[in-house]
C-alpha positions, 0 to 999 in steps of 0.5 A, a space after each residue: 261137146 266141150 264147154 266153150 272156153 279159152 282152154 277148150 279152143 285151144 286144145 281143140 286147135 291142137 288136135 286139129 293140127 296134129 291129126 291134120 298131119 297124121 298123128 293120132 291125138 286124144 284128149 286125156 287125163 283129168 279133163 276127160 274125167 271131169 267132163 264125164 262127172 259133169 265138172 268144168 275142166 280148168 285145163 285140157 291135156 292132149 295125148 299124141 303119137 307125134 314125137 316132142 320134136 315134131 310137136 316143137 316144130 308144129 307150133 309156133 309158140 312152144 316151151 319144152 318143159 318135160 321134153 325128155 319125158 314127152 311133155 311140150 307146152 304149146 301156147 295159143 292166142 285165144 281172144 288176145 290172151 295166151 293159153 297153154 295146152 300140155 301135149 304129151 307123147 304116147 310113152 311107156 316108162 322105164 324104172 322109177 328109181 328116184 320114186 318120182 320120175 322114169 329114168 327113161 321113156 320109150 315113146 309108142 305109137 298106141 294110146 292103149 300102151 300110153 294109158 297103162 303108165 298113168 295113175 288111176 283108171 278114172 284118169 286114164 280115159 281118152 276123149 275124141 272131142 272131134 268125133 261126129 256123134 255128140 254124145 260125150 260117152 260114145 266118144 270115149 276110149 277106155 283101155 283100163 276100166 275107167 268108166 265102170 269105176 267112175 259109175 261105181 265111185 271107186 278110185 282104182 290104180 291101173 295094173 298093179 298098185 303096188 308098182 304104180 305107187 313105187 313109181 311115184 309115192 305121191 300118188 298115195 297122196 293124190 289117191 287120198 285127194 281124188 277120193 275125198 273130192 269125188 266121194 269115191 271109195 279106194 278099192 281095197 287092193 289099191 288101199 292095201 297098197 298105200 298102207 304097205 308103202 305109207 312110210 315111203 311117203 316121206 321120200 317125196 319132196 316136202 314142197 310137193 307133200 305140202 302142195 297135195 295136203 293144201 289141195 286136200 284142205 281147200 278143195 271142200 272136202 277136207 274132212 273126208 281127206 284126213 279120215 283117208 289119210 288116217 285109214 290109209 296110214 299116211 297121217 302119221 308119216 306126213 303129219 304125226 303131230 296131227 295123228 297125235 290128237 287122237 284120243 286126247 280127251 277134252 272137258 265134256 262141259 266145253 267139248 261134247 263132241 269128243 277128243 281133239 281129233 274129232 273137234 278138228 275134223 269138225 272144223 275141217 268140215 267147215 272149210 269151203 272150196 277155195 278157202 284161204 290157205 292159211 285159214 285152212 292150215 290154222 283150222 288143221 293146227 289150232 289146237 296142235 299144242 293140246 296133246 303136249 299140254 294135256 293135264 287130267 283133273 287134280 280132283 273130282 271137282 276139276 276138269 281136263 285142262 290144256 294150259 299154255 296149249 296156245 304157245 305151245 301150238 305156235 311153237 309146234 305149228 312153226 316147226 311144221 311150217 318150216 318143215 313143209 317149206 311154207 312162205 315166210 307170209 303164209 307162216 306168219 298168218 298161220 302163226 297169228 291165227 293160232 296165237 289169237 284164236 282164244 282171245 275172242 272170249 276176252 273181247 267184251 271186256 277189253 278196252 277199246 284201245 285193246 279191241 281196236 289193236 286186236 282188229 288190227 291183225 292182218 286179215 282179221 276176217 280170217 281170225 273171225 272165220 277161225 273162231 266161228 269154225 271153232 265155236 261151231 265145232 264144240 258147243 256152237 256158243 257164238 256170242 263172243 264171235 258176234 260180238 267181235 264181228 259186229 264191233 269189227 264190221 261197225 268201225 270205220 278203218 280210221 277208227 282202227 288205224 287213226 292218223 297219229 295225233 302226234 309224231 316224234 318230231 312234235 316230241 322234239 319240239 317239245 324239247 325231249 331228246 330222242 331215245 327209247 322213251 319215245 316209243 312209250 311216249 307215242 304208245 301212250 298218245 295212241 292209247 289215249 286216242 284209241 280209248 277217245 280220251 285224246 281227240 286233238 294234237 293239243 290234248 295228245 301233247 298235254 298228255 305227254 308232258 303230264 305223264 313224262 315230265 322233262 328232266 329238272 332244269 329243262 323248260 318245256 317249249 311251246 308246241 308248234 303250230 305248224 303241224 296242228 
C-alpha cells in the first residue's frame, strides 16, 4: 500500500509497535493526502492515542521536540541510516493567544476529535496502512470531508475558517501554497476568511513568512501562488514592494506582454520545481526598482524609461532580504543577480577581460538562467543570452580565472615599495593577461615597468628567475 522507502518502513514500525501495546495509531496529515494524489510522500506522520510519556518510553531513541504539544520524534535505523518519524498524540487544542501555538492542549482518545484541530480538510485524513484490504482509498478514515474536497480540487479549512486562521495566522499562506501546488481552488468561505484576516499575517515571524514564500517560489507553481497571494489580499502585507509592480506600464516596444507585474509573473511561471532559492527570489525581485524610477515619455517620440532601476532595485531588495532575515550568502547572491541582470546586452561589445570578469560572478549559471527568463518574459529575444551562454561554456576555467603571472613579491623584487599602487599594478597585469597581450611572467613585468616607472633615482632591478 505504501511505497517501499526508509521513511515508510520506519512509520510502519512505529504503527505496529503502538498497536501491539494497545494504542490506536494512524498515518495522518500530508502523507495521506499525497498518497491519495499519487505523489510519493517525503515523510510520514503518525497520530496516536498513546500519551507522549508512553511514546518516549516505548522507543529507544526519541526526541521530545514538542512533547508539551504532544509531539515526539522517533528515530529508527533503516538500512544503516537514521530515519525520523513524527508521532503526535490525539489532542484538542486550547486558545491560541499568540496566533501560532495553542496555550494548552488536552489529550483525547479519539482520532475524530483530533482531526478537528487541523488546518484543511485535505490534511485531515487518516490512513490505516496495515489494513487487510490493499485498496488505499478504503483504508482512509475521513471525518472532515477531505476525500470529497480532494476529488473536487477544493482547498477548504476544517470547521470555521475564521477560527482556523485566528489559531495560526501562517495557515493563510499555507492555504495559498497548497492551492497553488495542487491546482486547487480555495473555497469561497475559506478565501473570505483569509481576506478578512490578511493584515494579521504581519504578526507571524519573518522567518516563517520567508520560508513559506520560498516554498511557493520553488515548488514549481510560483505564478499561480503569487496570483493567489494577490487575490487573497496577502501580497500587500507580506511583500508590499511586489504589490506595487501592478499597473506600472512598460514601453510596448520592449515589453509587449504588459506591465511590470505581468512581466514578473511570466518569469515566475518559468521557475522549475527545486530551482535555486536565490534564483527564484531574484526572478521575483529583478525589476523591483521600476515603480520608483518610472518616467513617462517626455515627448511623442520618446518612450517610458526606468533610469537607475537596477541600482534602486538592489537597494529595495536589500531591505526585503534584511526584513525577511535571509542569510548573508543568500542576500549577496540575490543582490548580485539583480545588479547584473541588465549587463547581458553589453556582452557582445565587452573586451575579453571584461567578459571574463563577468563570467567570474559567483554561480554564473544563475545569472544566465535569470537573463533567459527575463527575455522569454518579454519579447523572447535571446541573442545576448546565446552569446554569453556559448562563450561561457566554451571557456576553460583557467581562461576565466588564470593563475596570476606576477604577484606582489615580483614587484618588490623589481624595486617597487609596497603600497596602495600595488593593487593597480597587479590589476593592469591581470588585465593584459585576460586580454591575451601578456602571456608570460616576463611580458607582465615588462608591462609594469613601462606603465609604472620607478621614482627617479631608483634603478630597476633584474627580474628574479626564481618564480619564472
